N, C-alpha and C positions, 0 to 999 in steps of 0.2 A: 613136899615143901609147902609151908604155910602161906596162905594168901593175904593175911592181914599184915600190913607193914609194921605195925607195932610189935608183932611177934618175931620180926626178923632179928637175927642175932648180930652181935658185935664181937670183934676179936677179944679174947680174954684179957689181953694186955693193952687195950685201946688207949688207956691213960698214958702209956709210954710213947705213943705215936707223936711225932712232931706236929706242931700246929699246921693245918693245911693239908695233912695227909688224908687219904681216903680210908675210911673204916669199913664202908660197905657200899656196894653198888647193886641196885635192884632194877631188873628189866621186866616190864609187863607189856605183852603184845608189842614188843619193840623189835623190829627187823625179824631175826630168826627165832627170837625167844618168845615163848608164851608167857612164862613167869619164871624168872631165874634170879637168885641172889648170889652175889660174888663177894667173898670175904678175903681181901688181900692181906699180906703181911706188910710190915713197916720197911722191909728192904726190897730185895729183888723178887718180883713176881714174874715168872717165866710162863707165858700162856702158850700152850702147844695145841695144835689141831690141824686136821687136813683142810685143804682149801674148800671154802663154802661151809665150814663147820660153825662159823659165827664168831671167830676171834676178833675181827675188825669191828664187829657190832659193839664189843665192850668199849673200844676206843671211841666210837661214835657216840655212845650213850654218855660216857664221861664228859666229852666235849660239849654236847648239847645241854646236859644238866648243869654245867658250870657257866652257862650263858654264852657259849660259843656259837658262831654262825655256821650253817651248813656248808658255806663256801670254803671254810677252813679244811673240811674233810675231803674235798676234791670229788665228792659224789654228787648226788642230786641236790639242787639248791632249794627244792621244795620240801619243807619240813614234814608235810603230811605224808610224804612218800616213805618216811621212816617208821610208820605204823605197820605192824605185822599184816601180811597179806590176808585180806578177807575181813579185817577188823575195822571198826569205826573209831576206836579210841585206844590209846596206849600211853604208858608213862615210863620214865626212867628217874630213879632216885639215887642220890649220893649222900653219904654221911661224911662230913668233914670233921677232922679232929680239932679240938680246941680245949686246951688244958684249963683255961680260965672260965669260959662260958659253958663248956661242955659240948658234946657232939652237936654239930649244926646239920640239920636235915634239909636238903634242897630237892624238890620234886618238880619235874617238867612234865606236864600233861599235854598230850597232842590229840586233837580231835579233828575229824574230817569236816571241812567247811567252816572251821572256827579258828580263831587266833590261839597260839600256844599259851598255856597258863602256867605260871611259876608259883610255888609255895615255899616259904622259908619257915621251917619249924611249924608246919601246919597252918601258917598264916599266909594270906594272899600277898604276893610280892610282884614287883615289876622286873623286867629284864635289867633295868638300870640298877635296881637293888642288888641283883645277883652279880652284876659287874663290879659294883663297889665291894661286895664280899670277896670276890675273886681277887681284886687288887689288894685287899687287906691281907690276904694270905700269900700274895705274890704268885698266884697260880697263872702261868703264862700259856693259856690255851692257843693264842694266835702266834706264838713264837715257835717256828719249826725246830729250833735248837732244844726246846723242852717238850714239844708235843709234835710228833712227826707221824701223821697218818699214812696208811699204806699207799693211797693214791697220790700222796705228796712226796714220797721218797725220791722218785725220779726227778721231780721238779726241784727238790732241795739239792740234789747232787749236781744239777745243771744250772743252779742259780748263779748269777753273775757275782763278781767280786764285790760290787757295790751293795747288792742285796745281802750278801753274806756278812758284810761289815754291819749293816743295819740290824740284822737278826742277831749277830753276836753281841752288839751293844745292848740290844733289848734283853738278851738272856743274861749277860754278865753284869750290867750296871744300868739301872733305869735312869740314873743321873746323866751318864754319858749319852744315852739315847735321847733324852730330852734336850741336852745341850746340842747334840748333833742336829736334831730337828730345828732347834732355835737358830743354829748357825746357818742351816739351809734356808730358813726364812729370811735371815739377814742377808744371805747371799743373793736371794731373789730380789731383795730391796736394792742391794748394790748393783745387781744386774740391771734392775730397772733404771738406776742412776746411770749405769754405763750405756744402756740403750738410749736414755735421754741425751747423754753426752754425744753418742754416735748420731742420734737424730739431729741434735743441735749442730754438731759439726757438719753434718750433711746439709742441713738447712743453711748454715753459714756459707759453706762452699757454693751451694746453689745460688745464694744471693750474690756472692762475689762473682761467680761466673755470669750471672744475669747482668750485674753491674758492668763487668768487663765487656759483655756483649753489646749493651746499649750505650756504653760510654762514647764510642765513635759517633753514634747518632746524636747523642746529647751535645758533644763537642761541635759537631757539624751544625746542630741547631743553634748553639750559642754563637758560633762563628757567623752563622747566617743572621741571627738577631743583631749581633754587633754591626755587621755590614749594613743590615736594614736600618738600624738606628743611625749609623753614620750617614747613610744615604738620605734618610729623612731629614737629618740636620742640614746636610748640604742642600737638599731641596727646599728647606725652609729659608736658608740664606738666599738661594736663587729666587724664591718667591718674593722675598723682601727687596732684592736688588731689581728684579723685573718690575715690581710695583713702583718702586722709587723712580726708576727710569721712565716707566710709562706715565707716572704722575707728572714728572718734569716735562716730558714731551707733550702731554695734553695741555699743560699751562702755556707752553710755548706756542702750540698750534692755535689755541684759543685766542692769544694775543694777535697772532698774524691774521686770523679770521676777522677779528674785530676791526683791525686797521683796514683790511680790504673792504669790509662793509661800509666804513666811513667814506673812503674814496669813491666807492660805487655810488653812494647816495649823493655826493657832491656833483658828480658828473650828471646824474639823473636830474638834479635841480637845474643845471645849465641847459640840458636838453629840453626841459619843460618850459623854461623862459624863452628859448629860441622858437619852440613850437608855437607858443602863444603869439609871438610877434609875426611869425610866418602865417599863422591863421588869419591875422588881421589883414596882412597884405593880400592873401588869397581872396578874402572877401572883397577887397577893392578891385583886384584884377578881375574877379568874376563880374563885378558891377560894370566895369568899363567894357568887359567882353560882351556883356548883354547889350550895352548901349551900342557898341560897334556892330554887333550882329543885327540889331534892330534897324540901324541906319543903313547898313549894307543891304538888308532885305528890301527896304523901301526903295533904295536906288536900283536894285536888280529888277524889282517889279516894274518900275518906271522904264528901265532900259529894255526889259523883255517886251513890255507893251509897245515900246517904240520900235523895237526890232521886228516884232510880229506884224506891226503895221507897215513897216518899210522893207520887208524881206521880199526880194525879187524871185527867189527860188521857190516860194511857197506854192505857187500855182503849178509849177513844174512838178513839184513833189506830189501834190495831190493827184495830178493826172497820171504820173508814173505809178502811184499806188493803185489807182483804179485799173490801169492797163495790166499791171502785174497780177491783180486778182483775177482778171478775165482769163489770162493765159494759164494761170494755175488750175482753174476749173476745167478748162479744155484738156490739159495734160492728165489730170486725175481721172477723167472720163475714159481716156485711151488706156491708161494703166488698168482700170477696173475691168475693161473688156478683155484684155490679155490675161488677167488673173483668173477670170471666170473660165476661160478656155483651158487654162493650165489645170485647174481643179478637176474639170470634166475628164481630161486625159488621164490624170492620176487615178481617178475613180475607176476608169475602165481597166487600167493595169492592176489595181488592187483587187478588183473582182476576179480577174483571171488568176492571180496568185492565190487568193483565198480559196477558190474552187479547187486548185491543185493541192493545196494543203489539206482540204477536206478529204480529197481522194486518198492522200497518204495516211489519214487517220482511220481508214477503214479497218475495223477489228479492235479499236482502242477500248471500247466498252467491255468486250469479252475479255480482253487482257486485264482490265482493272478488276473484273469479277474474279478471275483466276489469281490475280495478285493478292486480293483480300483473303481468298481461301488459303493461299500459300502462307501469308502472314499469320493467319490464325493457327495453321499447323506449326509454323516456326515458334509462335508464342507458347503453344502447348508444350512443344519440345523444350523450350527454354525454361518453362516452369518445372518440368521434370528434371532438367539439368540443375536447376536451383535447389530442388529437393535433394538431389544427389550431393550437391555441394554442401548443403546443410548437414547431411549425414557425415560427410568428410569432416566438417567442423566439429560434430559431436565426437567422431573418432579421435580427432586431434585433442579435444577436451579430455576424453578418457585417457589418451596417451600422456597429456600433461599431468592429469591427476595421478596416474600410475607412477610417473616420474617423481611427483612430489611425495607420494607414499613411500617410494623407494628411498628417497632422501630422508624422510621422517623416520623410517625404520632403521636406517643407518645411524641416525642421531640417537634413537631410542636404544639401539644396540650398544652404542658407545656409552650412553648414560648407565645402562645396565651393567656394563663391564666395570665402569668406575665405581658404582655402588657396591658391587661384589668385592672389588679390590679394597675399598675403604673398610668393609667389614673384616676382610682377611687381615688388613693392617691393624685394626683395633684388637683382633684376637692375638696377633703376634706381629710386631713391627718387623721382626727379622723375616717372617714369612712373606709379608708384603713387599719388602725390599728385594727378597730373592725372586719372587714372581716377576717383579718389574724388570730385574736384570735378565731373567730367563727370556722374557718376551723381546727384549732389545737384542739379545744374542742368540735367538732361536736357531739361526743358521749354523751355529757351532755344534748343535746337538744332533745326535744320530736319530733320535725318535722324539715323539711327543712326551711331554711331562704333564701330569694331571694333578689337580688338587680338588677336594670336594667343594670348597666354597666357590671355585671358579668354573667348574665343569659339570656340576649336577643340576638337573632341571626337575623340579617337583611336578608331578602330574595333577595334583590338586592341593588346595590349602590344608586338607586334613593330613596330608603326608608330612607336613612340617612337624606336627606333634609326635608322629611315629618316629621320625628320624631323631628328634630331640631326645627321646627316651631310648634310642638304640645305638647311636654313634657317639663314642667317647670324645671328650674335648681334644685329646691329643690327635685323634684321627681326623679331625675337621681341617687341620692345616697340614696334613700329611702330603708330601710330594711323591707321587707314584711315577716312577720311571720305568721305561720298557727295556733299558739296557743299563748294565753296570757302569759302562763308561760315562753315561749321562749323569748317574748318581755321583760318581767321582768328580765330574766336572762342576756340578752345581754345589758340591760340598767342598771343592778344592780349597784354594787359599782365599776364601771369602770371609768377611767379618761377621757373618750371621751364623746363628745356630738354629737349624730347622730339622724337622722330622722327615726322613726320606726312606723309601723302600723301593724294591725292584720287583715288578711282576712282568715276566717275559711272556711272549706269545704262546710258548709251550705250556705255561701255567694258567692259561685262560680256558675255562671250561664252559662252553656255550650252554650245555644242558643245565648247569647250575644257575647261570645268569638268566636264562629264559624259563626257569622252573616256575610252574604254576601250583596253586594250592591243590592238594590231593582231594579226590572225591570224598573219602571218608572224613576229611577235615571239613569239607563243605557241609556234610551232613550234620556236623556238630555246631555249625553256625559261622564258620570262618569264611571270609569272602576272598581274601588275597594274602600274599606274603609281603613282608616288609620290603623285599627287594623289588616288588612289582610297582611300588608307589613313586618311583623316580626313574629318570633316564640318566645315563652316564656312559662315558667311554668304557669299553670292555675291561681294560686293565684296572681302572679305578673301581668299577663295580665288583670285579673279582676280589680286589683287596678288601673292600668293605664286607663282602660275603665271608671272606676268610677270617677277619678279625672280629667282626660283630655278628656273624652268622645271620645276616639279614634274610638269606634264602631259607632259613629254618625257623623264622619267627612268623607264625600265622596271625592275622588280624581279622577281627570280626565282631559280632554282637552275640553274646551268649545268654542263655537262661541260667541265672545264678542259682536257681533251685536244683539244677542238675549238675552242679559243680563237681560233686564227688564222682559221678559217672564220667563226666568230661575229663577230669584229672586222670582217672584210671585209663581211659582210652588214649589220652595224650602220653601217659607214661609208657603205654604199650607201643605207641608210635615213636617213642624216643624224642618227644618234643619237650624241651626244658623251659623255654620262655615263650609266652604268647601275650597278646594284647587284646583287650575287649572291654567294652563298657567304660571307657576312659580310665582303665586300670591296667597296670602291668603285673603279670603273674609269673612266678618262677617256681618250678618244681625241682626239689633237691632231695637226694637220698640221704637219710640220716646216717652218720658214722657210728652212732651208739645204739640205735634202735632200728630194727628191720622194718622201717616204714618210710613213706615219702612225705616230706614237708612241703607245704605250699605257702609261699610268702607272696604277699601282694602289696602294692603301693600305688597311690594315685599318680597318674601320668603328669609330668611337669609340663607347664605351658611352653609353647614354642618361642623361646627367647631369640635364638639365632635364626632357625630355619623359617620363622614366621614372616620374614621380610618378603615383600612382593617381588624383589629381583630374582628370587630363586624359582619363581613360577614361569619366568621367561628365559629364553635361550640367550646366552651371551653372544653367540655367533649365529648370525642370520644368513650365512652363506647360501644354504640350500634354499631358504625362502627367497633370497636375492636372485638365485638362479631361476626359480620359477617366475619371479617378477620380470626378470630379464627376458625370458622366453615370451612371456605375455607382451612385454614391451616391443620386442622385435616383430611378433606376430601382428600387433596393431600397426606398427610402423610400415610393414610390408603391405598390409591390407590397405592402408591409407595411400601408399604409393600406387598400388594397382588401381584403386578407385580414381586417383588423380589422372593416371594415364587414360583410363576409359573415358573420364569426363573431358579430358583434353581432346581425344579423338572425336568424341561426339560434337564438341564445340567446333572443332575444325571442320567437320563435315557440314554442320549447319551454317557455319560462316561461309563455306565454299558455295553452298546452295544459295544463300542470301546474296552473295556477291554476283552470282550469275543472274539472279532475278533483278538485282539492282541495275545491272548493266542493261538488261532489256527494258527495265522501267525508265532508265535515263534516255534510251532511244525514243520511246513513246513520249516521254516528257518533252524531248527536243522537238518532235513533230507537233505536239500539242502547242508548244510555245510558238512555233512558226505560224500555225493556224490562228492562234490568239492574236499574234502581232499583226497579221494582215487584216484580221477582222476589226481590230481596234483602229488600225490605220484607215480602213475604208469608212468606218463611222466618223472619224475626225474629218476626213476630206469632204464627206457629204455635209457635215455640220458647217464647215468653212464655205462651201458652195452656197448653202442656204443663206448664210450671213451676207455674202457678196451680192446675192440676188436681191436682198432687201435694200441695199444702198442705191441712191439715185443722184444725178448731177444735172442742174438746170442751167444750160449755156445761154439761153435767150435772156434770162433774168440778169446774168452777169453783163451782157452787152448793153442792156438798158441802164444799169447803174453807172457804167462807164460814161455814157452820154450825159447824164445828170450832173456829174462831177465837173465837167468842163464849164457849164453855165454858172455854177456856184463860185468857182475860182475867179472868174472875171469880175463879178460884182464885189467881192471882198477886197480886191486890190484897189479899187477906186475909193473906197471908204477909208482905208488906212493912210493914205497920203495926206488927208486933211488933218488927222489928229497928231502927227509926229512932232510938230514945232513946239507945242506946250510941254510935252514930256521931256524935251531936252533941257529946258531951264530947271525944272524940279530935280532932275538927276544931278546937276552940278552942285546944288546946295547940299544935297545928301552926302556927296563925296567929301566935302569940306568938313562937315561935322564928324564924319568917320575918321578923318586924319587926326583931329584933336584927341578923340578917345584913344586912338592907337598910340599916341605919344605918351599919354598918362599910363596906359597899360604897360608900355615898354619900360618906363621908369620903375613901376612896381615889380615887374618881373625881374629886373636887374637886381633890385634890393632883395627880392625873395631868393634869387639864386645865391646871392652872397650868404644870406642867413641859412639857406639849406646846406650850403657847403660847410659852414661852420657847425651846423647841427649834425651833419654827417660825420664830421671829425669827432664831435662829442659822442655820437653813437658808436663810432669805431672804438673810441677810448672806453666807452661804457661796456662794449662787448669784451674788450680786453680785460677790463676790470671784473666783468661778470665771470669770465673764465678763471681769473685769479681768485675771485670770491668762491666760486664753486670748488676750485681745487683746494682752497683753504678749508672750505666746509668738509670736503671729502677727507682731507688730512685730519681735520678735527674729529670727524666721525670715526676714522680709523684709530686715531689716538684714544678716543673715548672707549671704543671697543677693546682696544689693547689694555687700557686702564681698568675697564670692567672685568676682563678676563684675569688680569693680574690681581685685581681686588678679590675676585672669587678664589683664585689660587692662594692668595695671602690668607684669606679667611679659612680655607680648607687646611692649609699647611700649618698656619701659625695661630688661628683662631682670633685674628685681628681684622678690624675694618679698615684701618689706615695706619700710617706710621708717624702722624703728627702727635708728638708727646703732649703738647699743650691741650689737645682736644680729647685725650684719652681719659677714661674714668680710672680710679685707683687700681681696679683689678687688671685692666688691660695694660696699664702702665707698669705694674709689677711683673706681669708676664713678659712684656717687651724688654724690661731691664734684665730679667733672668735669661731670656733668649740671647740678648746682646752679649751678656757675660759668657754664656755657653759658647757663642761664636768665637769670642776672644780666647777663651780657655782652650778650645779645640783647634785653634789656629786655622779657622776656616778662611780660605782665600777671599780677598776683597775684589779681585779682578774677575770679571764675568767670564772671560774666555778660560782663565785658569780654573775657575769654579766649574764651568761646563766640562772641562777635561776631567776634573776629579769625579764628577757625577758619572760620566761615561765609564771611567775606570772602575768605580765602585759597582756599577751595574754589571760590568763584565765579570768582576770577581764574584759578585752574588750569583750570577748565572752559572759560573763554574762550580760554585758550591752546591747550588740546587741540582745541577746535572751530574754530580759526583756519584750518584747511586746510593748514597748514605744520607738521604734526606730525613732528618729527625723532625720532631714536632713537639708542641707543648706537652702532649701526653707523655712523651719520653722524658721530658724534664721533670714532670710531676712523678713519673714512675721512678726516676733516679732518686728524687727526694724521699719518696716512700721507701725505696730499697735501702738508702743510707740510714734512714731512721730504723727500719726493721733490722738492718745489719748491726747497728749500734746496740739495739735491744738484744739481738741474738748473741752478740759478743759478750755483753754483760751477763746474759743468761748462761752462756757457755763457760765463762770464767767461774761463775758461781757454782755451776755443776761440777766443774773440774775440782774445785776446792772441796765440795761436798763428797765427790768420789774419792779424793785422796784421804779425806777424814774417815769416810766409811771403810775404805780399804785398810787404813792403819788400825782402826778399831777392830775390824773383822780379822785382820792378820794376827793381832795380839790374842784375840779369843781363840782363833784356830790353832795358834801355837800352843796355848795352854791345853786345849782339848787334845791336840795331837800328841802331846807329851803323855797324857794319861792313856790315850788309846794305844800308843806304842808300848807303854808299860803293860797294859792288859794283853796286847798281842804277844809280847815277849814271854809272859807267863804261859799263855796258850802254846807258844812255840816250844818252850822247854818241855812241857808235857807231850807235845806232838812228836818232838824228836825222840823222846824216851820211849814212847809207844811204838814208833816205827823201828827203833833199834831192837825191841823185843821181837818184831817180825823178821828182823834181819834185812830191813830195807831202810831207805832214807826219806826223810820228809821234813819240811820246815814251813813255817807260816810267817808272813811279813806284811807290813802295811804298804799298799800300793798307792803311791802319791801321783797326782797329775802334774803336768808341766807348770801350770799356774797354781800355786799353793792356795789361792783363794777359791778355787773351784771345789768347794766343800762337797758338792754333790757327786764328784768324780772320785772321791777317796774310796778305797776298797781293800779287801783282804785277799792276798795272793797266796795260794797253796802250791808249793813245789814238791813233787814226789819222784821217787825212783824205786822201782820194784825189781830191777835186775842189776847185777854187778857189772861194772865196766861202762855203764851208761851215765850220762849227765842227768841231773834232775830236770824234769819238765813240769810245766804248769799243768795243774789238774784241769782236764778239759774233756768233754764228752766225745770229742773227735779224736783224742789221742789215746786215752786209757780205756780199758775194757770196762764192762759193767761191774764185774767183781772187784776190780781195782778201785773203781770209784766208790763202791760200797764200803770197802775197807777204809779208804781215805776219809770218807764222810763219817763213818762210825768212830774212827779214832779222833777226828776233829771234835765230834760231839763229846767224846770222853774227855778230851783235853779241855774243852770249854766248860764242861760241867763242874770242874774244880773251882771255877770262878762264878758259877751260877747258882745261887742259893734259892732254889725253888722247892716246894714241898714234895712234888712228885713229877716224874717224867714218863712219857709214853712214846715208845718207838715200835712201829709196826713193820715187821719183816725186813729190817735193815740188812739182815744177813743173806738176803736173796742174791745169788750170783757169786758169793764167796766160795772159795774152795775149802774143803774140810780142814786143812791145816790152818789157814788164816782165820777161819771161823772159830776154831778151838783156841787159837792164841788170843783173838779178840775177846772171847768169852772169859778166858783166864784173867785177862787184864781187868775186865769188868768186875769179876768176882773178887780179885785181889784188891781193887779200889774200894769195893763195898765192905770188905772185911777188915779194912784198915782201922786205925784208931784216930786218925785226923783227916781233915778235909770235909768238904761239903757233901761228898757222895755217901759218907758214912751216916748222914742224917737225911738222906733223900730216898723217898719211896720210888721204886722203879717198876715199870710195866714193859716187858719185852715180849713181843709176839713173834712166833716163828712156826712155820708149818712142819719143821723137822727137829729132831734132837740127835746130836752126834753121840757116838759111843765114847766113853772114857772121860766125860767132862767132870770137873771138880765141883760136884754138887754138894755144897756145904749146908749146914743147918739153916742158915739164914736165906737160902734160896727156896722160894716157894714155887713148885711146879704145878701148873693148873692145866688139866687136860680138858679140851672142849669137844663135846659131841653134839651132833644134830639130833636131838631127841624129839620124838613126836608125842609121847605120853609121859606122865609122871613116873610110872613104874618101869620105864625103859631101862634106866640105869640099874635097877635091882635085877631085872631079868638077865642082863648081860654081865652082872658082877664086875662092873668097871673098876672098882677099887682094888680087887684082888688082881686083876689083870695089870693094873699100873704097878703094883708092888712086885709082881713077877718080872715085869719089864725092867724095873730099876735094879732088881737083883741080878738079872742077866747082864745088865750094863755095868754092874759094879757100883751102882749108886745107892747110897744109904737113903732109905725112904723116911 
C-alpha cells in the first residue's frame, strides 16, 4: 500500500457521491493501524471483523478527523492515546465528496506532547474551520442518531425520553432543535420570573407575618403613647391649677403677713414709749433711794455709836467670851491626851495583825516564781494553739476556695452545654429542639441518647481538623439511641425531622473503639488513628467508626518522597483513607485499569469542631465527685482539728483556772498583809502629828484676867457721849421720811406704767406669734408657689400664667394649651382632675404590665415594613403580569413547536409501526408531555414495544426488556428516524449485538430494502455498519459493500494468507454474490 497520500486512490464513481459523503479514509499509526486506506461505497458499507481486529478504529478515525471530540467515542478522552502503541506521531485523513469544489481533504495529525493539528486541502486549519465545514455538509458527529460508536450503544439505548427527543430533533431538523433550545432558554427565563414571583410572594408573606406579629406591640405602644399624651395633658392642667392656686394663696398670705407686721410695730412703739417713761421714773426712784440709804446709814451709825456706848451687856459679853475661850482650851487638852492614847493602842493591835499576816505569806515569793513559770508555759502552749487555729483557718480557706471552684465549674459546665446546644441549633433547629425536649423528658427513655455535638470531647485542638475532614455533615447531628423504643419515642408524633439510628450494646465492639495504630503503620510515620483523637460514649463512637471508619483512618506525618512505597504498603494493609502533612489522601482501585489511584486534597479548616467548647466536657459529674470527696476530706480534717484544739484549750483553761484559784488565795493573803501594813503606817503618822500639837492653859487664864479690867474702863466713857448722839439721830430720821414719800409716789407711777407696758408686751408677744405664724404660712405658700412654678415650667414651659406679662411666644403657647384643654374636655375641678390622673396612671400601668410592651423601635419597624410591603406588593404585581405575559408568549411558541414535533414523531411512528410489523411485533412512538405544558425541558419521546403475543405494550426500559430486545427497538427507531434525517453518512458500531439471528436477519433485510428503494433519504445516505459476525443467507445486493478487517502486522500479511480468495469462497458458501 503506498505511503504517499497523494497516491491514495478514490472510488471510480466518486463524482456520483452525494456532497458530504466519505470518498476515502486513511489511517497512519492510528490505534491498530500502521498505514491503511479505506475506500467506501456510496451506499451500505458493512465492516466485518473479529473482536480487536480494528473495526471501531475506523469509526474513531472518522469522528476525530471530522472535528469530533474524544468524549463522543466513549473511550479515552486524551487524544494522544489514539496514536499507535510505540509511536510518537500519527494521523487520520478523510476525503469528503463535493460536486462543486471537488473532493475536500481533511487531515488530523496527532503528536505526543503537542496539540493536534488540522489541515484542510494541505493548508493549515483550526478545529473551528473543520467544525464549520462539518456543519456545511450537515455531518452530525455528535448526534447518536447519526453516529453511534460501540461504547455509546448501551448508553443510547438507555437514554431518557428527554435526551431521545433532543437527539431526534438534532438528527431530523436543526430548526426544531434550535427552537427547542431557544424555548428551554426562554423557559429558564420564565422559571427565573416564577422564582422571583415565589421569592416575592414569600417575602410579602414574611413581611405580612412580621407585621401581624409586631402589630399588637405597636398597638400597645400607640395606646401607651395616647395614654401618656393624655396623662401629660392632664398633668399640665394640674400644674396650671396648682400654680394658680399657689399663686393666689401666696398673695393672700403675703397680705396677712404685712398686716401682722404693721400691728406688731405699733405695739412695739407703745412699749418703747412706756419704757422711756419708766426709765425716767426709775432714775428718780434710784436717786431718792440713794438719799434714803445715805440718811439711814448716818442715823444707824449715830444709833449704833449710842447703843455701843450705852449697852449694859457689853461687859458681860466680853467676860463670857474670855471665860468660854479658857474652858475650850482646857477641854481640847483633855481630848488630845485621850486621842494619843487611842492611837498608841491601835498601833499595838496593827503590829500584831501585820505580823500574823506576814506569817501567812510564808512561801508567797516561791509561788510567784512558779506562777510566772506556769504562765510562760501556758503562753507557749497558747501560741501553739494559735498556730493550729491559723492552720484551721487556712484549711477553711482551702475549703471555701474548693467550694467556689466547684460552683465555678458548675457554671462553666452550664455555659459549655449552652454553647454546644447553640451550635447544634444553628446546624439544625429541629435537632436543637429535639435535644431540648429529650433532656426535659429523659425519664421517659429507656436508655441514653447521644449526639456528636453534645457528647464528644476532643483530646487536642488538632483533633478538630481531623474530625472536620472525617465526619459528614449529616452525622454531626445524628441522634444515636441504644434502644429501638427510644428511637420511636423521639421520632414519634413530633414536629421535627432529625437523623436517628440505633446502636445496641451487642453492636458495640470494644476492640474497635480502643484500637491503636498498628506497629507497621507507626513505622511509616503514622502516630494515631482518627478514633483516638476524641472521647465519646461507646454507642456514639461505635456509630462514627461504622459510618466514617474513624478506627481505620491513620494520622501522622509522612515523607512525601516515599509516597509510592507508602501507598503500596497501605494498599497491602487495606488502608483506603489516611491523613498526613495537612492533606487528606484516598486510595482507590481503578475500574478500567489494573492500578491504584491516589487522590489527595488539602484538609479543610475546622469550622465546626474548632470551637473551644468541644475541648471541654459538657458533664463534669466525675470531676464534681472528685471535688466532693476532696471537700468532704477537708471538712472532716477541719472538724478533727477543731476537736483537738477544743480539747487542748479546755485542758489549758482548766489548768489556768486551778492556778488562778491558788493565785487568788495568795492575793487575798497579800491584800490582808498590805492592809495592816498601810494601817500601821497611817496610825503612826497620826500619832506623830498629835504629839506635835501643844495647849497653853496658863496663858488662857492670864488673858481672862486682863479682859475684866478693860471692860470696866470702857463702860465709864460711853455714858458721857450718849446725849449728843440722840439729837443727831432724830434729824436724820425726819429727812429719811421725806425721801421715802417721794420714792413711794414714783414707785406707784412706775408700777402703773409697768402694768401698762406688760399689757403691751403681752399684746406684742401675741402679735409676734401671729407675725411668725403669718411668716411661716407665707414661707410655706412661697415654697408651694416655687414648686408649682417649677412644675409649671417643666410641664408647660411657662414661668407664670399672667397673660399681660407674657412675651408673644409664651402667650401663643398658653393660648394653644388653653384651647387644647377646652377641646379635650379637661376637667376644671381639681379633685375631678386628680381622679382622672389616677385613672389614667392605672390604665397606663395595666398597659405597661400587659406583657406586650412595644417601643418606638417597633413603630419605626412597622413603618419600614409597611413601606417594604407596599414596594413588595407593587413588585409582586409587576412580576405576576410579567409572568402571565411570558407564559402566554412561551405557551404560543411551545404550541407551534409541539405541532411540528408531533408531526415529526408521527412520521417516525408510522415507520416504526411498519418496521415492527415486519418482525411480527408491535411498537409505537409518541410525544411524552409533562403535566405543565410550559415545562419544555420535560418533553420527551416515549417508545412503547411488545415482542410477545397476548401482552400489552410496555415502555422501552433497560429494566424491563432484554438487551437484544432493546437493540432491535433502538435499531428500528434509528431506521425510522433516518427517513427524516438528511445526513451525508451514518455510522453504527455493533448495534446488532444481543439480537437473535431471526431478528438480525429481518432488521438487515429492512435496512437493505430501504437503501435499495427509489425514494427517501436513505437511498442518498452513505452507511457504515460494523459487526463482528455475518449471518448466513443475507440478501447481499450489489450496493452492499462488505469489508473484512484483519489485524495485520506487516504489509505482505494479506498476500501470504490470500485473504481475497478466502472471502470469495466464504461468500460462495453462504450464497452471496461477491
